[in-house]
N, C-alpha and C positions, 0 to 999 in steps of 0.2 A: 440418391444419385449414384450412378455407376462409377466404376473406377477401373483403370487399366493398370495392371501390375507392371512395374519396370522390370524387364527381364534380359534384354540382349545388349551386349556391348556394341555390336555392329550397328545398332540404331544410330549412334552418333556419327558413324561414317556415312550412312545413307543420307543424313540430313545436314551434313557439314556445310559451312559457309565458305565463301571465297576468302582468299588470303587478304585481299584488300577490301576494306569496308568499315563503316563506322556508324554508330547511333548514339548520339549524345543524350538521349532521353534517359538512358540507364547509366547514369554517371555516379550513382551513389550520393547524389546531392551536391556534387561539385559545381553544378551550374549556378547554385545559389550563393556561392562565395563571391565576395566583391572582386571586380575585375582589377587586374594589376596591369596597367597600361604603361607604366613608367620604365619597365625593364626591357632592355634589348637582349633577348635570349641568344642571339647569334654571337654576342660578344663574351659569352661565358668562356672561361679557360677550357682548353681542349680536354684536359683530363676530367674536369667536372662534367662537361657535356657528354663524354663517352660513358661516364658513370651513370648519368641519367638514361642514356640509350640502353645500358645494360639491364635496367629494370623493366624494359618494355618487351612485349611479345614481339615475335618476328614480324607480324603484320604491322604493328604500330611503329616498329623501327623503320620498316620500309616506307610507311606513310610519312613519317617525320623527315626521312632522308630526302623526300621529294619536294620539300618546301623551299629550299634554297641551296645554292652551291656549297656554302660552308657546311651545312648539315649533310649534304650528299657525300662529301669527303669524310666527315667524321662517322657517319652512319655506315660507311664501308670498311671501317677499321677491322682488321682480321680478328682481333680479340672478341668482337661482338658476334662473330659468325663461326665459332669453332664447333657448335652443335646446333641442330635445327630439328624441332619436333613439329611436324606438319600433320599429325594425326587429327587434330580438331578442325582442320581446314580442308577445303577443296583444293587439291594440289594437281593441277593439270599443266599442259604445255605452256600456256600463257603465263601462269604463275611461275613456272620454272624459268622462263625467259626473263622475267622481271627480277628474279633472284640470282641468276647465274653469275652476274658480275661481282656479287658479294661472296660467292661460295668457293673461291679458289683455294682457301685454307680450311674449308669445312672438314671436320674429322668424324663427326657422328651425326647420323640422320635417322629419324623415325618417320614413317608414313604408312598409309593404308591403301590397299587396293591395287589391282593390276593396272588400272589406268594411271595411277600415280607412279607405278614402276616404269611405265613408258616415259613419263615426264621427267623422272629423275635423271635420265641419261643426258638431258639438255642442260642440267646444272653444271656439267663439266667439273665436278668436284673430284679431281684426280687424286687428292690426298686423303680421301675418306678411309678411315680405319674401322668404322663401325656402321653397319646397316641393320636396321630393325624394321621389319615389314609385318603388318597384320592384315588379315582378311584378304588374302591373295589367291583365292581359289581359282580364279581365271588366269593366273599367271602361267605362261607356257615356257617350255624349255628354251625357246629362242630369246625371249625377253630376259629370262633369268640369266642365261649365258652372256647376253649383251651387257648386263649390269656388272657381273663379276669380271668380265674381260676388260672393262674400262677402269677397274679399281684394284690394281695389283697390290696395293698396300693394305688391303683389308686384313684385319685381325679378328673381327667379330662379325659373323653373318647369322642373322636370326630371322627366319621366316616361320612365323608361328600363329597360334590361336585357332586357325581353321585348317581345312584340308587343302593341301597343294597337290592334288592328284594328277595334275598335268606336268609335274616335274618328275623327270626320270633319272636313271643312273647316268645318262649322257651329260645332263646338266651338272651333276655332282662331279663328274670327271673334269668338267671345265673349271670348276672351283679349284680342284687340285692342281691343275696346270697353271692357272692364272694367279692364284693367291698363296704363294709359298709362306707368307708370314701369318697365315691363319692360325688363331689360337682357340677359337670357339666357333662351332658349327651346330646350329639348331634348326632342324627342318621338321615340319609337322605335316603328316598325311601324304607324303610322297608315295607313289604307287609301288615303287621298288627301289631297293638299294642292293645292287648285286656285288659280287666279289670284285669285279673289275674296278668299280667306283671306289670301293673301300681300299683296295690295294693302291689305287692312284693317290688317295689321300695319305696313306701310310708312306708312300714313296716321296711325295713332293711337299707335304705339309708336316715337316719334322717338329714343328713347335705346337702341334695340335694338342691341347690339354683337355678340352671338353667337347663331347659329341652328344647330340640328341637326335635320334630318329624316332619321332613321336607319332603314334597312330599310323604307322606305315603298314602297307599291305604285305610287303615281303622284304626281309632283311637277311642277307647271307651271314648267319651267326658265326660260322666258322672263320670267315674272312676277318671278322672283327678282332681276331687274335693278333693280327698284324699291326694294329694301332698301338704300338708299344709305348708311345709318349702320352697316351690318354690317361688322365687321372679320374675323370668323371664321365660316366657313360649312362645315358638314359634311353631305354627302348620302351617307355611306357606306352601301353595301348597297341604295341606291335602285335601282328597276327602271324600265324603260320610259322612259329619258331619251333625248332627241334631242341627241347631243353636239355636233353642228354648231351647233344653236341655242343650246345651253348655253354653249359657248365664246365665242360672239359676245356673248351677254347678260351673262355674268359678267365679261367683260373691261371692262365699263363700270362695274363697282362700284369706284368710286374709293377707297373706304375699305378694300377687301378686302386683308388681310394674310396670312391663312391659309386654305387650302382643302383639305378632306379628301374625296377621291373613292374611298376604299378600298372594295374588294369590289364594284366596278361594272365595266361594260364600256367604260370610257373608253379611247380610242385615242391613239396617239402624236401625231397631227396636232392633236388637241384640247388635249393637254398643251402642245405647243409654241406653239400660238396663245395660250393663257392666259398662258404665261410671257412671251411677247414683247409682248402687248397690255395686260396688267394693269399699271397704273402702280405700285402699291404692294405687289403680291403678293410675299411673301418665301418662303413655304413652301407647297408643294403635296405632299400625302400621297396616295400611290396604292399602298397595300398590297393584295396579292392581287388584282390587276387583270390577268387573263390576256391580254386583247387588247393592252394596253399593254406588258406584259412580253415578249410575243412579237415586238413590233415595235421595241422600244427597243434602243439600243446601250448596253451597260453602261458603257462608257468615257466617255460624254458625259452621263450622267444624274446625276452627283454635284452639279454646280454650274453653273447657267446664268446667267452675268452677275450673280452675287449672289443669284439666286433658287434656292432649294434644292428638289430633288425627293427625297422619301423613299419608297422602294419596296423590294420584296423583293430586287431585283437591284442596288440601290445600297448604298453603305456608309452606313447610317443614322447611325451614331455620328459619322462625319466630317461628314456633312451638318449635324447638330445643332451640332457643335463649331464649324463655320464661321460660325455666327451670333455668336460672341463675338470681338470685335475684339482683346481682349488675352489670348486663349488661346494659350499658348506651346507646349503639347504636346497632340497629338491621340492619344487612346488609347481603350480600351474604356470609360472612365469619363467620357464627355462630359457627362452630366447631373451627375455628381459634381463635375466641374471647374466647371461653371456655378454649382453651389451654393456652392462654395468661393471664388468670386470676391469680392474685397473691394469692388470698385466695380461695381454692377449698375444699369442704368437700368430704369425702369418698363416700357418697351416690350419690352425683352428678357425681363424676368421674365414678362410677360404672354404673349409668344409661346411661350416654353419651357413654361410651365404648360399652355397649350393643347395643345402637341405631346404632352406627357406624357398628358394626358387622352384625346386621340383615339387615340394609339398603344396605350394600355392597353386601351381599348374594342375596337379592331380585333383586337389580338393575342388577347384573350380569346375573341372570336367565332371567329377562325381556329383557335384551339386546340381549341374544341369540335367543329368540323367535321373538323379534322385532315386537310386535303387532301394527297394524295400529293405534289403539286408543291411543297409547303412543306418537305419533308424536309431539303433542303440548307440552306434558310434558317435553320431551327432550330439546326442544328449550326454554321453559319458565324457567325451573329450573333444569332439569336433568343433563345437561352438567356441570353447576357450582357445583352441588352437588357431582358429581363424582370427580371433581378436588379437592374439599375440602376433600373428603375421601382419596384421594391419599396422603394427608399430615398427615394421622393418624399415631399414634405411634404403632399401631397394624399392624404387617407385613402382616397378612392374609387380612386385610382390604385394605391395599395398593395394594396387588396383584390383588384382585378382582376388585377394582376400575379401575386399569390400564387396566385389561382385558376388562372391560365393555366399557372403552373409545375406545379401539382398535376395539371392536365389533360393537357398536351401530352406528358408522359413516359409516359402510359398509352396503349397501342396496342390493348388488348383488355380492356375492363372486366369482361366476364363471367368470363374466365379469369385475371384479375389479372396480365396480362402488361405489363411495362414495357420501353420501348425503352432498351436498355443505353447506346447512344451518347448519347441525349438526357440520360439520368440522369447519365452521367459528365460531360457538359458542365456540368450544374448543380453537381455536386460539385467539379469542377476549378476553378470560378470562385468558390468559397466560398459556394455556395448554401445548404448546410445551416446554416452560421452565420447567414446573413441570415434564413433562415426562423425559426431559433430566436430571434434578436434581435427580429424582428417579433412573434412570438407572445408573448414575454416583455415587450414594451414597451407593452402595452395593459392596464394594471391594470383589473380588473373594476369597481372602484368608481368610477373617475374618469369623470365624465360627458362629458368632452371627448375621450375616445378612442374609436376604432372597434373594437369587439370582433369585428366581422365579419372584419376584416383578420387578427386573431389566429386565427380559425377557419380561414381559407384557408391561413395559414402552417402551422398544424398539419396541415391536409389535405395540403399538399405533402410534409411529413415522412412522413405516413402512406403516400403513394404511393411515395416514394423508398425507403422501407424494405422494399418488396417484393423488390427485387433482392438476391440473396444476396451479391453483391460490394459492395453499398452499405451493408449493415448495419454492417460494421466502420468504414467512413468516418464514419457518423453517430455511432458510439460514440466514435471518436477525438477528435471535437470537443466532447465533453461532451453529446451529444444525449440520451442515456438519462436522465441526471440532470435535464436541463432538462425533458424530457417528464414525468417524475415530479413535478417541482416545479410544472408547469402544472396538474396535477390538484389539488394542494393549493391553488394560488393562485386558481383560478377557482371561483366558487361553483356550487352545484348548478343554478342557473338557466341556466347557459351550456352547454347540452347539446352545442352544436356543437363547442366547444373540447375538451370532455371526451371525446366520442366519437372525435374524430380523434386525440387524444393516446393514448387507450387502444388504438385501432386500430394506431397506430405501435408502441406497446410490445408489442402482440400479435405483430406481424411480427418485431420484434427478438428477442422471447423464443423464437422458433422456432430461433434460432441458439444453440448450446451456450454459447459464450463470452459472448455478449450477455445470455443468460438469467441468468447469474451476476451480471452488472453490474446488471441490472434488480432483482434481489433485494437486492444491496448498497445500491442507491440508495433503498431503501424502497418499491420497486414493488409488492411483495406487499401491504403495508398499504394503499397507495393504491388498488390494484385491488379489494381486498376491500371497501374503503370504498365504492367505486362500486357494486359488486354488491349490497351491503347497503342502501344509502341512496337509490339513484337509481331513479326510476320510468320514465325514458325508455328505450324498448327498444333504441335504437341504442347507448347507453352500456352497458346491461346486456349486450348481445351481445358487444361488443368487450372488456369487462372479463372476461367468462367465457371468451372465446377466449384472452385473454392468460394467464389462470390455467391454462387447459388446456395451452398451450404451455410455460409455466414448469414444469408438472408432468410434461412429456413426456420430461425428461432424467434419469429416475430412476437410470439406470445410471452417469451421469457426474457428477452433483452432488447436493446435498441439497435442491434446490428443492421436490421432490415432498413431502418430509416437512415442509419449512418452510411450505408453503402450508397443509397440514393443521393445523399448529400455530397458525396465525394465528387470533385470536379471531373467531368468527363466519363463517369462510370456508366451511366445509362446510355449515353451516346455510343460508347465503345461496345457495349453489349448488343445494342441495336445493329451496329455495323457487322458484328460477328455473325449475325443471322444470315448474312449474305456470303459467308465463307464457302469455299469449294469443298470443304471437308465436313462430312456429316457429323462427326464427333464434336466439332467446334459449334456447329449450328445447334446441335442438341443441347449442349451445356449452356450456351448463351440463351436459348429459349427457356431452359429450366430456371436460369437465374432471373430472367424477366418475369417468369411465372411467380416465383416466390416474392420478388420485389413488388409485384403489382397489387399485393394485398395491403400495402400501405397507401393511404389516400394520396399523400403527396407524391410518392413514387409513381402511382398510377397516372396521374396527370402529367408528370414530367416525362414519363415514357412516351405518352401520346405526343407531347410537344417535341420530342426528339424523333418524330416520324416512326414511332414504334408500331402504330396501328398498321400503316402501310407495309412496313417490313414484315410483320407477323402474318398479315394476310397473304403476302407474297410467299412466305415460308409455308404456310398451310396449303396454299395452292400447288406448291412444287413438291410436296413431300408425300403424295399419295402412295408412291411406290417405295418409300424409305422405311427405315426401321420403326418398330412400334414405339421405341423410346422417343425418337424425334417427333413422331406424330402426336404422341401424348403430351409432350412438353409444349409443342407449338399450339395445340388446341387449348391446353391449360393456360398458356400465357394470354391468349385472346379471351378466354373466360375471365381471367383476373381483370383485364382491362374493361371488359363489358360490364363490370359492376358499376361503372360510371355510365349514366344515360348518354352523355355526349359521346363517349367512346363507342358505346353500342351502336349509336346511329352512324358513327364514322366507319365502323366495321361493315355495316350493311352497305354504306355508300361505296366502300372500296371493293365490294364484291366478295365479302368474306363468308357469307352464309352458304353458298353453293359448295365450296370446298369442305366446309365443316360437315355438311350433310354427307358428302362422299366419305369423309373419315368415319362418320357415325355408322355407315353401312359396312365398313371394312372389317371390324372385329368387335367382339363383345367386351374384351378386356378393358378398353378405355372409353366405352360409350358413355359412361356415367359423366365424365368430365365434359365431353363434347355436348351432351344433351343438356347439362346444366347451363352451359354457355348459350346453347340455342334457345333455351327457355327464356333466359334473361334478354337475349337479343330480340326474340319474337315479341316479348312484352313491350319493349321500348319501341319496336317498329310499329306495333299496332297503335301506340299513342302518338307517334310522329309520322303517320303514314304519308303526309304531304311532302316530306323531304326525302322520301325513299324512291329509288328507281325500281325496287323490287315489284314484280307483278303479284297479283293475288294468289296465283297457284303456288308460289313459293311458300306462303304462309300455310296453305293447306298441306303441302308436302312436309313442312317442318312438323306440323301438328300430328301428321300421320306417323312420322318417325318417332316423335316423342311418345305417342300412345303405344306404338309397337314395342318400344324399348321399355316403357313403364310396366308392361305386362311381363317382362322378362328380367328386368334389373331393378333391384330395390335401391332407390336414390335417397 
């Protein structure tokens, strides 16, 4: 069975669900609890009720608030709506209108996409202090300016992850004029940042501490000298910089503590000038800077008079560890050591938090492009660095690190090829356990957690499970049971986690020993539940693929029969053959093909209208992919081993489309012709119940003879 490697964070945005919605089928077993009808929940003390509300997601809080007047008042309490993460949901104007009455005291907001940016204006959240936007490539100057103009109390403005090339210097000037309290500004992929925009920020935003102009087409490097309050500056991925001018100008930034020049063409002389001339500069990050790496001497780049340079050729862990005056041991856990320190000063906390932030961002970008020159880095220190970042207290850092782990191990997405050495580096340093812990540590209902980090952690397990040698390692640390538990734990609205967990189980189920453990852990029930109850095609496809792989070991275990005995399994797979999405139809047909080799399953599939469904599928897939055609024909072949089913296939008109498939390509004629041979045999014996004319039999025999001359059956 084929597999689709999980690769893009933006997938969750494209397939996100509405803010309001519910599906009780995926309740983790809660529906089986005895009903408590004696309690009047509306009479709970207000403090208790608000505490209960605080454990719910924003959608569930809104739904519960609509049940009665008392809950409507409690559900609107300002303490419940101080922050709002709408990234997992579809956030449009109607959702904004339903939430606007609750958001008068909203202070922090996360959302995705330019359409959501239009909607957020309707929230009327005038007291917002923090806005975080992802995947806003379509965002224009007009919308960007309208957002900042309505939120003059903004302190943090973060538009990142992709290219915002429709945002220009004019919009940045609007930020300067409208947001005098701004402390942090992070913009990715703006087409230009000219001197006028930078000077406006310097003049009007006197509290600006951190600035990031990431992957920008043009930045006036000389004007950055005027940002005298800035302590942390990142121009990672910026193009067209004059480094001689930049080194002179930025050396005059007296407050500058951290500088990120990753993925630029900075040279050694500019690095040395910045280190020697900048009075307070402590950390210079230069990841994946080819010019600098070619010129630098690795032995001298670890520490320059207390000023640390972090690059692909330096020992990053040692560099970070050197910032702690009371660190007694330097090892691969520099960030962990810092987190465990009993005495930490504010400045060190600030510096290390910034380092985590920019490292996770650059490593994520590098993992996506996967340059050849980084191969040694990933094996030498990159893998352990990512695992360390996954333990950060910053949720965005966790998410990016988990995404990078899921991405950098894959060397060929189309053919699902994983770099064994990279995967082994993750496994060797406890990566599976860290991914499991991260996926399990984000309860769906808690509003304060980042479910996207859980999605990326599950995606890492999905990709690691591709390797045959890695399946056993995942199973040994309890990965299979944990993945099954994730399916029950996360509700139907979190399609990202569920798709990735089901995909990982599908890979694991391809192994004979692991398939037994999947069944013992309740995986059959969990996967059938997804196939029956979930409407998102990604989850349906992976659930069907997992069931197909579980049923593929009929000669060595009882999983084939067990899947068929699971209530609703066969009916769900039959229904999935009518899906609008080819991948779902293909995996469902593959599952039915494998299941049809058990006598009881074969008859149960037919009883669930499987013959009619598969004939319809074969009839409609003549122009579809080879994989779908092969599985559809194979499923009918499996059913045709029963004489009654074979007659039913003929009665439903299944022979003609099978002949069409037999003519289409040599690759899968063997399966089709075996099926035709069996059908023809039964049709000749039961000629009186068939509507087929005699010339069909002659045509079938001609095809069989033609193929037998060319294909060894």
